[in-house]
C-alpha positions in Angstrom: -11.6 12.8 16.6 -12.9 9.2 16.7 -11.2 6.7 14.4 -13.3 5.0 11.7 -13.9 1.2 12.4 -12.4 0.3 9.0 -9.1 1.6 10.2 -8.7 -1.1 12.8 -5.2 -2.4 13.2 -4.6 -5.6 11.3 -7.1 -4.9 8.5 -5.9 -4.7 4.9 -6.0 -1.6 2.7 -5.6 -2.1 -1.1 -4.3 1.1 -2.6 -4.1 1.6 -6.4 -1.7 4.2 -7.7 0.5 3.6 -4.7 3.9 4.2 -6.3 3.6 8.0 -6.0 1.5 11.0 -5.1 -1.8 10.6 -3.3 -1.6 6.8 -3.4 1.8 6.7 -1.7 0.7 9.3 0.9 -2.4 7.2 1.6 -0.3 4.0 2.0 2.0 5.7 4.5 -1.0 7.2 6.5 -2.8 3.9 6.6 0.4 2.0 7.5 0.9 4.3 10.4 -2.5 3.3 11.8 -1.5 -0.4 11.8 -3.2 -1.5 8.6 -1.6 -4.0 6.4 -1.0 -2.4 3.0 -1.3 -3.9 -0.5 0.3 -1.4 -2.9 -0.9 -1.7 -6.5 0.6 0.2 -9.4 2.1 -0.4 -12.9 5.2 -1.8 -11.3 8.9 -1.3 -11.8 11.3 0.4 -9.5 8.9 3.1 -8.3 6.6 0.5 -6.8 9.4 -1.2 -5.0 10.7 2.1 -3.7 7.2 3.0 -2.5 7.1 -0.4 -0.6 10.4 0.4 1.0 9.2 3.8 2.1 6.0 2.3 3.6 8.2 -0.1 5.5 10.0 2.8 7.2 6.8 4.1 8.6 6.4 3.1 12.3 4.1 0.1 12.3 4.2 -0.1 8.5 6.4 -3.2 7.9 3.5 -5.4 6.8 3.0 -4.7 3.1 2.9 -6.4 -0.3 3.1 -5.1 -3.9 1.0 -6.0 -6.9 2.5 -4.7 -10.2 -0.7 -4.4 -12.3 -2.6 -2.3 -14.7 -5.6 -1.3 -12.6 -7.9 -1.1 -15.6 -7.2 -4.8 -16.3 -8.6 -7.8 -14.5 -5.4 -9.8 -15.1 -3.2 -8.8 -12.1 0.2 -10.4 -11.5 1.1 -11.0 -7.9 4.5 -10.2 -6.5 5.5 -9.8 -2.9 7.9 -7.3 -1.3 
């Protein structure tokens, strides 16, 4: 199966709800393709743990975390 052009290595994927479930699974899958990952979620230990899990994926070391409330436009930036 051909890979979608948006999944080109080095591009950035911003994933909301990334601390668990489908969001975390998507972050790991995209990281494995070589995308840089921005994990956005409510924050706390679950988001930091998710970032650590993404870092363990081969080619998944480039990531950052944004603790945020996705329904708000006032996001706080924090790096992992």
